[in-house]
C-alpha positions in Angstrom: 0.0 0.0 0.0 1.3 3.5 -0.9 1.8 6.4 1.3 -1.2 8.2 -0.3 -3.6 5.5 0.7 -2.3 5.5 4.2 -2.9 9.2 4.7 -6.3 9.3 2.9 -7.9 6.6 5.0 -7.7 8.5 8.4 -8.8 11.7 6.6 -11.9 10.1 5.1 -12.8 8.6 8.5 -12.5 12.0 10.1 -14.8 13.5 7.5 -17.3 10.8 8.0 -17.3 11.3 11.8 -17.9 15.1 11.4 -20.8 14.5 9.0 -22.4 12.1 11.5 -22.1 14.7 14.4 -23.5 17.4 12.2 -26.6 15.5 11.4 -27.3 14.7 15.1 -27.0 18.3 16.5 -30.1 20.7 16.0 -29.7 23.6 13.8 -29.5 27.2 15.3 -32.9 28.2 13.9 -34.5 25.2 15.4 -32.8 25.8 18.7 -33.9 29.4 18.7 -37.5 28.4 17.9 -37.6 25.7 20.5 -36.0 27.9 23.2 -39.2 29.9 24.0 -41.2 26.7 24.3 -38.8 25.2 26.8 -38.5 28.5 28.8 -42.3 29.3 28.8 -43.7 29.2 32.3 -46.3 26.8 33.3 -49.9 28.2 33.1 -51.2 29.5 36.4 -54.0 27.6 38.1 -57.4 28.8 37.5 -58.7 31.2 40.1 -61.4 29.7 42.5 -64.8 31.0 41.7 -66.0 33.9 43.9 -69.2 32.0 44.7 -67.3 29.6 47.0 -67.9 32.0 50.0 -71.7 31.3 49.7 -73.7 28.3 48.7 -74.2 27.9 45.0 -77.9 27.4 45.3 -78.5 30.3 47.8 -81.0 32.7 46.5 -81.3 36.2 48.0 -84.7 36.9 49.2 -86.0 40.4 49.6 -88.3 41.1 52.5 -91.6 42.4 51.3 -93.9 44.2 53.7 -97.4 42.6 53.9 -99.9 45.1 52.6 -102.8 43.2 54.0 -101.7 42.5 57.6 -102.9 43.7 60.9 -101.1 47.0 60.5 -102.8 47.7 57.2 -106.1 46.7 58.9 -105.7 49.4 61.5 -104.3 52.0 59.0 -106.8 51.5 56.3 -109.9 50.5 58.4 -112.7 52.9 59.1 -114.1 53.8 62.5 -116.3 50.7 62.7 -113.4 48.4 62.0 -111.2 50.0 64.6 -113.9 50.0 67.2 -114.6 46.3 66.6 -110.9 45.6 67.0 -110.6 47.6 70.2 -113.6 45.9 71.7 -112.1 42.4 71.1 -108.8 43.5 72.5 -110.5 44.7 75.7 -112.5 41.5 75.9 -109.3 39.5 75.6 -107.4 41.5 78.2 -110.3 41.3 80.7 -110.5 37.5 80.2 -106.9 36.9 80.9 -106.9 39.2 83.9 -109.9 37.3 85.4 -108.3 33.9 84.7 -105.0 34.7 86.4 -106.7 36.5 89.3 -109.1 33.6 90.0 -106.3 31.1 89.8 -104.4 33.1 92.5 -107.5 33.3 94.7 -108.2 29.5 94.4 -104.6 28.6 95.1 -104.6 30.8 98.2 -107.8 29.2 99.4 -106.4 25.7 98.9 -103.4 26.7 100.9 -105.6 28.0 103.7 -107.5 24.7 103.7 -104.3 22.8 104.2 -103.3 25.0 107.1 -106.8 24.7 108.7 -106.6 21.0 108.5 -103.1 20.9 110.0 -103.4 23.4 112.9 -107.0 24.3 113.5 -108.3 21.0 114.9 -105.3 20.5 117.1 -106.2 23.7 119.1 -108.1 23.4 122.4 -111.1 25.4 121.2 -112.8 26.9 118.2 -111.6 30.4 119.3 -108.0 29.4 119.7 -108.1 27.5 116.4 -109.5 30.6 114.6 -106.8 32.8 116.1 -104.2 30.4 114.7 -105.4 31.1 111.1 -104.6 34.1 109.0 -106.8 37.1 109.5 -107.8 37.1 105.8 -108.4 33.3 105.7 -111.9 32.2 104.6 -111.8 29.4 107.1 -111.2 31.9 109.9 -114.2 33.9 108.7 -116.4 30.8 108.9 -115.2 29.9 112.4 -115.7 33.4 113.6 -119.2 33.6 112.1 -120.1 30.4 114.0 -118.8 31.8 117.2 -120.6 35.0 116.8 -123.9 33.3 116.1 -123.4 31.1 119.1 -122.7 34.0 121.4 -125.5 36.3 120.3 -128.3 33.8 120.1 -129.9 34.4 123.5 -131.6 37.6 124.4 -132.2 38.7 120.9 -135.1 38.7 118.4 -133.9 35.3 117.2 -134.7 33.5 120.4 -137.6 31.8 118.7 -135.1 30.0 116.4 -133.4 27.1 118.0 -129.6 27.4 118.4 -128.9 24.6 115.9 -130.8 26.2 113.1 -129.5 29.7 113.9 -125.8 28.6 113.9 -126.4 26.6 110.7 -128.0 29.6 109.0 -125.2 31.9 110.0 -122.4 29.6 108.8 -124.3 28.9 105.6 -124.4 32.6 104.9 -120.6 32.7 105.4 -120.1 29.8 103.0 -122.4 31.5 100.4 -120.4 34.7 100.8 -117.1 32.8 100.0 -118.8 31.1 97.1 -120.0 34.4 95.7 -116.6 35.9 95.8 -115.2 32.9 94.0 -117.8 33.3 91.3 -117.0 37.0 90.7 -115.7 37.5 87.1 -116.9 34.2 85.8 -119.9 35.8 84.3 -117.6 38.0 82.2 -115.8 35.0 80.9 -119.0 33.3 79.9 -120.1 36.5 78.2 -116.9 36.8 76.3 -116.9 33.2 75.3 -120.4 33.4 73.9 -120.2 36.8 72.2 -116.6 37.1 70.9 -117.2 34.9 67.8 -120.2 37.0 66.8 -118.2 40.2 67.3 -115.5 38.8 65.0 -118.3 37.7 62.6 -119.5 41.3 62.5 -116.0 42.4 61.5 -116.0 39.7 58.8 -119.3 40.8 57.4 -118.1 44.4 57.4 -114.9 43.4 55.5 -116.9 41.5 52.9 -119.1 44.6 52.4 -115.9 46.6 51.7 -114.8 44.0 49.2 -118.1 44.1 47.4 -118.1 47.9 47.4 -114.6 48.0 45.9 -115.6 45.6 43.2 -118.7 47.7 42.4 -116.8 51.0 42.4 -113.9 49.8 40.2 -116.1 47.7 37.9 -113.7 44.8 37.9 -113.1 42.0 40.3 -109.3 42.2 40.3 -107.3 40.6 43.1 -105.9 44.0 44.3 -109.4 45.3 44.8 -110.6 42.2 46.8 -107.5 41.1 48.7 -107.5 43.9 51.2 -111.1 43.8 52.4 -111.2 40.0 52.3 -108.0 39.8 54.3 -109.5 42.3 56.8 -112.5 40.0 57.2 -110.4 36.9 57.8 -108.3 38.7 60.4 -111.5 39.7 62.3 -112.7 36.1 62.3 -109.3 34.9 63.6 -109.2 37.5 66.4 -112.8 36.6 67.4 -111.9 33.0 67.8 -108.7 33.8 69.6 -110.6 35.8 72.2 -113.5 33.3 72.6 -111.6 30.0 73.0 -109.4 31.0 76.0 -112.5 32.5 77.7 -114.6 29.4 77.4 -111.7 27.1 78.4 -110.8 29.3 81.4 -114.5 29.5 82.5 -114.9 25.7 82.5 -111.5 25.2 84.3 -112.3 27.7 87.0 -115.8 26.3 87.6 -114.3 22.8 88.2 -111.6 24.2 90.6 -114.3 26.2 92.4 -116.3 23.1 93.0 -113.2 21.3 94.5 -112.5 24.3 96.8 -116.1 24.7 98.0 -116.2 21.0 98.9 -113.5 21.7 101.5 -115.1 24.9 102.7 -118.5 23.1 103.3 -116.8 20.2 105.0 -115.0 22.6 107.4 -118.2 24.5 108.0 -120.1 21.4 108.9 -117.4 20.2 111.3 -117.3 23.6 113.1 -121.1 23.6 113.3 -121.1 20.2 115.1 -118.3 21.3 117.5 -120.2 24.5 118.4 -123.4 22.5 119.1 -121.4 20.2 121.4 -120.5 23.3 123.5 -116.7 23.3 122.8 -116.2 26.9 121.8 
């Protein structure tokens, strides 16, 4: 082999190696085009929706004033409507006052009955037993009435009446006095319970009359012409029932409690009567 072939073989191999490296490396244009893509920042995460602070399905509700309520009834009603409403309010207030007052009186009388049963009969005489009771006690009033009748029987115009009958009559008057005081106010409850629905019915009829008048004046039966007077009529009906029902229930309840209290009063009166007839005053 000649010297030329020996020199050419490494030179050809070097050229072949350079060509191979050139084909594997990217061109400058491609490198510049791909550089922005490689250096581009990652996209920012999407912002959270502003509605996450409140429920998605929450719907804002606007408060609308009721144009046909009790306030509108008083504002738009005439003198008859307002007078009917005032009457029913007075009836309701009077009923509740009587109910609470009578419950207090009955509870006080029940307490006096327990004290009389515990301390009165353990005393040595009717007079000492009466003094052991409260001055405002109904049972002390009965005992003192019996003592007074027993002391003032002789030497008076009632001498012709035997002592037994005279003491019994005196104590019966005391019992009737207590029963009469317990019955005070119950007639008002009975009156309210029987008349309040009709007073409310009168307000209902007056409201319907206003509805018919509005229809006749406007010439059309639109809902805005009828809703106000009809709503007024329904409110009057509801108020009448709300006044009557507590009055009736309170009346029946108080009557039943009065019966229980008066049974104890009459039993005490009969026992005192027998003791006075026995001469142990």
